[in-house]
Structures are given as structure tokens and as C-alpha cells.
C-alpha positions in Angstrom: 40.0 84.4 46.8 39.3 88.0 47.6 35.7 89.0 48.5 34.7 92.5 47.6 31.8 94.3 49.2 28.5 94.7 47.2 27.3 98.2 46.5 24.6 99.6 48.9 21.3 100.0 47.1 18.7 102.6 48.1 15.1 102.1 46.9 12.7 105.0 46.4 11.6 106.8 49.6 8.2 106.0 50.9 5.4 108.4 49.8 5.2 111.2 52.3 8.7 110.9 53.5 9.9 110.2 57.1 8.4 111.9 60.1 10.6 114.3 62.1 12.2 112.9 65.2 11.9 114.6 68.5 15.5 115.8 68.3 14.8 117.3 64.9 11.8 119.1 66.3 14.0 120.5 69.1 16.6 121.7 66.6 14.0 123.5 64.5 12.6 125.2 67.6 16.0 126.3 68.7 16.8 127.5 65.2 13.8 129.8 65.3 14.5 131.0 68.8 18.2 131.8 68.0 17.5 133.5 64.7 19.7 131.0 62.9 19.8 129.5 59.4 21.1 126.0 58.9 23.2 125.4 55.8 24.1 121.8 55.0 26.3 120.2 52.4 25.0 117.4 50.3 27.3 115.0 52.1 25.8 115.6 55.6 23.8 112.8 57.2 20.1 112.4 56.6 18.8 113.8 59.9 20.8 117.0 59.5 19.7 117.5 55.9 16.1 117.1 57.3 16.4 120.3 59.4 18.5 122.4 57.0 17.1 125.5 55.4 19.3 124.8 52.4 21.1 121.7 51.2 23.6 122.0 48.4 27.0 122.0 46.9 29.8 124.4 47.8 28.8 127.0 45.1 25.1 127.1 46.2 26.1 127.2 49.9 28.5 130.1 49.2 25.6 132.1 47.6 23.3 131.3 50.5 25.9 132.2 53.1 26.6 135.5 51.4 22.9 136.5 51.3 22.0 135.2 54.8 20.1 137.8 57.0 19.9 135.7 60.1 22.2 136.6 63.0 23.7 133.1 63.1 24.7 130.7 60.4 25.0 127.1 61.5 27.2 125.5 58.8 26.9 121.7 58.6 29.9 120.8 56.5 33.7 120.9 57.1 35.9 123.6 58.3 36.8 125.4 55.1 33.1 125.7 54.2 32.3 127.4 57.5 35.3 129.7 56.9 33.9 130.6 53.5 30.6 131.6 55.1 32.5 133.9 57.5 34.5 135.3 54.7 31.5 136.4 52.6 29.3 137.4 55.5 31.6 138.6 58.3 28.9 140.3 60.4 27.1 137.0 61.1 28.1 134.5 63.8 29.1 131.3 62.0 29.0 128.1 64.0 30.4 124.7 63.0 28.9 121.8 65.0 32.3 120.0 65.3 35.4 122.2 65.0 37.5 119.1 64.2 35.6 118.4 61.0 38.5 119.3 58.7 39.4 118.4 55.1 42.5 116.4 54.3 42.3 117.8 50.7 42.7 121.3 52.1 45.6 120.2 54.2 47.5 119.2 51.1 48.1 122.9 50.4 49.6 124.8 53.3 49.5 128.5 52.9 53.2 128.9 53.6 54.2 126.6 50.8 51.8 128.3 48.3 53.3 131.7 49.4 56.8 130.5 48.8 55.9 129.2 45.3 54.2 132.5 44.4 57.3 134.4 45.7 59.5 132.3 43.4 57.3 132.8 40.4 55.1 136.0 40.8 53.6 135.4 37.3 51.5 132.5 38.4 47.7 133.0 38.4 46.4 130.9 41.3 43.1 129.2 40.7 42.0 127.6 44.0 39.4 125.0 44.5 37.1 126.1 47.3 38.3 123.1 49.3 41.2 125.1 50.8 41.8 127.2 53.9 41.0 130.8 54.2 44.8 131.6 54.2 45.2 129.8 50.9 42.1 131.7 49.5 43.8 134.9 50.6 46.8 134.1 48.3 44.6 133.2 45.3 43.4 135.1 42.3 40.1 133.3 41.9 38.2 130.5 43.7 36.3 127.7 41.9 34.0 124.9 42.7 33.5 121.6 40.8 30.3 123.2 39.5 31.8 126.3 37.9 35.6 125.5 37.5 35.5 125.2 33.7 33.5 128.4 33.4 35.9 130.3 35.7 39.1 129.0 34.1 37.7 130.0 30.7 37.7 133.6 32.0 41.3 133.7 33.2 43.4 135.9 30.9 44.9 133.8 28.2 48.5 135.2 28.8 48.6 134.0 32.4 50.1 130.7 33.5 47.7 128.9 35.9 48.5 127.1 39.1 45.5 125.0 40.1 45.3 124.1 43.8 44.8 121.8 45.7 43.0 118.9 43.8 45.0 117.5 40.9 42.1 115.2 39.7 39.7 118.1 39.5 42.4 120.2 37.8 43.2 117.6 35.2 39.4 117.2 34.4 39.1 121.0 34.1 42.2 121.2 31.9 40.7 118.5 29.6 37.4 120.3 29.3 38.8 123.8 28.7 42.0 122.9 26.8 43.9 125.2 29.2 47.3 123.9 30.4 47.7 124.2 34.1 50.3 123.5 36.7 48.5 121.1 39.2 49.2 121.0 42.9 49.6 117.4 44.0 46.6 116.9 46.2 43.4 114.8 46.2 40.3 113.9 48.1 40.9 110.8 50.1 37.3 109.7 49.8 36.9 110.1 46.0 40.2 108.4 45.2 39.0 105.2 46.9 36.7 104.6 44.0 38.5 102.2 41.6 37.7 100.9 38.1 37.4 97.4 39.5 34.8 98.4 42.1 32.8 100.3 39.5 33.0 97.5 37.1 31.5 95.1 39.7 28.7 97.6 40.4 27.9 97.9 36.8 27.8 94.2 36.4 25.5 93.9 39.3 23.2 96.5 37.9 23.2 96.1 34.1 22.2 99.2 32.1 22.4 101.5 35.1 24.0 104.8 34.1 26.9 106.0 36.1 27.5 109.6 37.3 30.9 110.5 38.9 32.3 113.5 40.7 35.3 115.1 39.0 37.4 114.6 42.2 37.5 110.9 41.2 40.6 109.6 39.3 40.7 109.9 35.6 40.4 106.1 35.2 37.1 106.2 37.1 35.8 109.3 35.3 36.4 107.6 32.0 33.9 104.9 33.0 31.1 107.3 33.9 28.3 108.4 31.6 28.4 111.8 33.2 31.0 113.7 35.3 29.7 116.7 37.2 29.3 118.4 40.5 26.8 117.2 43.1 24.4 119.9 42.2 24.4 119.0 38.5 24.0 115.3 39.5 20.4 116.1 40.7 19.4 117.5 37.3 21.2 114.8 35.4 19.4 112.0 37.4 16.0 113.7 36.8 16.6 113.4 33.0 17.5 109.7 33.0 15.0 107.2 31.8 16.7 104.4 33.7 15.1 103.3 37.0 18.4 102.6 38.6 21.4 104.9 38.8 25.0 104.4 40.1 26.2 107.4 42.1 30.0 107.7 42.4 30.5 110.3 45.1 30.2 110.5 48.9 27.2 108.5 50.0 25.4 111.4 51.7 24.4 112.6 48.3 22.0 109.7 48.0 19.6 111.1 50.5 19.1 114.3 48.6 18.7 112.4 45.3 16.0 110.1 46.9 14.1 113.2 48.0 14.4 115.2 44.8 14.3 112.4 42.2 11.5 110.2 43.5 10.7 106.8 42.0 14.3 105.8 41.2 16.7 103.4 42.9 20.2 104.7 43.7 23.3 102.6 44.0 26.1 104.1 46.1 29.2 103.1 44.1 31.4 100.9 46.4 35.1 100.9 46.9 37.3 97.8 47.1 36.8 97.9 50.9 33.3 99.2 51.7 29.8 99.0 50.3 29.4 102.8 50.2 31.9 105.6 50.5 31.5 108.1 53.4 33.8 110.9 54.4 34.5 110.5 58.0 35.0 114.3 58.5 31.7 115.2 57.0 30.1 112.6 59.3 31.7 114.2 62.4 28.8 116.6 62.5 25.7 115.0 64.2 22.3 116.3 65.0 23.1 116.3 68.7 26.1 118.6 67.9 23.8 120.9 65.8 21.5 121.2 68.8 24.4 121.8 71.2 25.9 124.5 69.1 22.6 126.3 68.8 22.2 126.1 72.6 25.7 127.2 73.4 26.6 129.5 70.5 29.8 127.5 70.0 32.1 126.4 68.3 32.4 129.7 66.4 34.5 130.4 63.3 36.8 133.4 63.7 39.3 134.7 61.2 41.9 137.5 61.3 40.4 140.4 59.5 43.4 140.7 57.1 43.1 137.1 56.0 39.3 137.4 55.8 39.4 140.5 53.7 42.1 139.2 51.3 40.2 135.9 50.9 36.9 137.7 50.1 38.4 139.2 46.9 38.8 136.0 45.0 35.6 134.5 46.4 33.6 137.5 45.3 35.3 137.3 41.9 34.1 133.7 41.7 30.5 134.6 42.6 30.5 137.4 40.0 32.1 135.3 37.2 29.7 132.4 37.9 26.5 134.4 37.2 
């Protein structure tokens, strides 16, 4: 008989929060001395979120990166996110604590394959999820995030045929919400597709009455079981509005820390997979607080881009920021 892992349960944070560690204090001092801003994605570990100037989703982080006045941006996320910061704010030095923190979803869509497809059919209007390389952004007409994809797709000229890259699950969800037919690139997020209907059913059975929120990168079968499907940023507001004391969160487990901070008094259940009690992206977790300290001390690893690629990628990114307002 198979034994499945139970979901990890996170009770409310203690009143007053957790004191800063000595390493966190060191990082904060270095940040000030180096004129740096630390931007962290919602999926980063708790101690990194604790020293960040801003914690958010890809859309919020893009706005923050674009407006940053500090000489250095330390981007705690994965490679394409740090590239995005460099694209929209090229005069700042952008550091990524671990240069190997990549994104398998972005790797599904190599720029040369997209370029070949566009050459074969120049009529395609390329809508690219922000989870892609700078080179793919440079080939795209507009960029989207999970938080604004439906709004952006709704503004694409009705006579254009859309190619949505690289996440087919997000693309299918957006197509359903907008009624817009799209050609979908065959890619997915390895972490979000690990959530299964069976695992979610077991979590719901263990926590009767707990509402479920899921990220749109999940499969359609999982999304259909959720009470709400939305970006991580919208998850915060949705959780605040729920009367239930316990909520099931179906996305990367790092999101739980931000929810515990911003939605006090509730218990959060990290939706399990069939193999683990909570689902973490191993690439997001490659960044550590020690690496944040070291990159501030050494000024490396730094994100650099060929200017031609950067400038071309900035056009669809700026279009996204404008259309999102």
C-alpha cells in the first residue's frame, strides 16, 4: 500500500515576528554601505525575504527594478528575473547571488527555435510569459506575468494570431479567461506540474472546509479543484478576504512565509505533491543568505547582456508595463 506525504502545516507567526540573525544584520549593513537594493521573489527562503527591500511577484519586481535608484540591484530570484532587471534598468549593476539559479520553464523555449518559427510564419504575434530568456523577450511582441496576462492578451489586436510562450498551462488558463484562441508553446513549470488532483484531494480531506488557491501554472485538473486561481500577488489579497482560519496554498512553498507575515492569524497548508509534503523549486532555493552577503562583498556574480538583445527585449517589457497600468 502506497504511503503519501501529509501536507506541511504552518501556524500563525508569533506576535512580534522573529528577531534578525547576525548574518541578516551583516547583510543589511552591507546593503547600506554598497548603495544596494535587495529585491526578492515570493519563492525565496525566509531569511532572504527578511532582508529584502521588496518581496513580490514578477510584475511587482519588474516595476521596482525599473524605478530603482540605487547603484546596485541584488536580485534574489532566478536568472531570467535578474535579466529583466538589467533590461529595464541598464545603468544599474545587477547581481544574482547564484548564477546557476536558472529556470527549466525558460529553457523549454530556446531563442533559435522561436526565431525559426517566426521566420516561417511572420504573422504570429508573440506573447511571452516573463519566465523566458532575454533573447526570447527580444523576439516577442509583448511580455506578460501571471498577474496581468489576461489583461495584456485582451489588448492584442483582434486580427493577430497569438503564439503564447513558454508555459502551456498558463496559456490555456488565459485562453479560457479571455476567450482568445492561442497557439501554445509546449512548456511547463516542473514544480507546479507536480501538484496532482490526488494530492490536493488528500489535503482537502485532512483540512475540511479549507479554501484552496492555486497558481495558473498548475495543470488544468488541479486548477479546476481550486476555489481561486491567481498570481502569487493576488493570493495575498484573496487570503485576506477569506473567513476561514485555514487555507491551502497550491504554489511553491516559499509563498507561505509572505502570507504568514501579511495575513496574520491564519494557518496555511502548503499543498503537497505525491512525493513531498511541500513543493519547493530547487532553483529558487539555490540563493542563500550567505550568497547574498558574498555578492554584496564581491560585486559578483553580475548580469550582463549584449546591448542589442537588451534594447530589443526592453520594447515588449515596456509595453507590458504600460498596458498593465
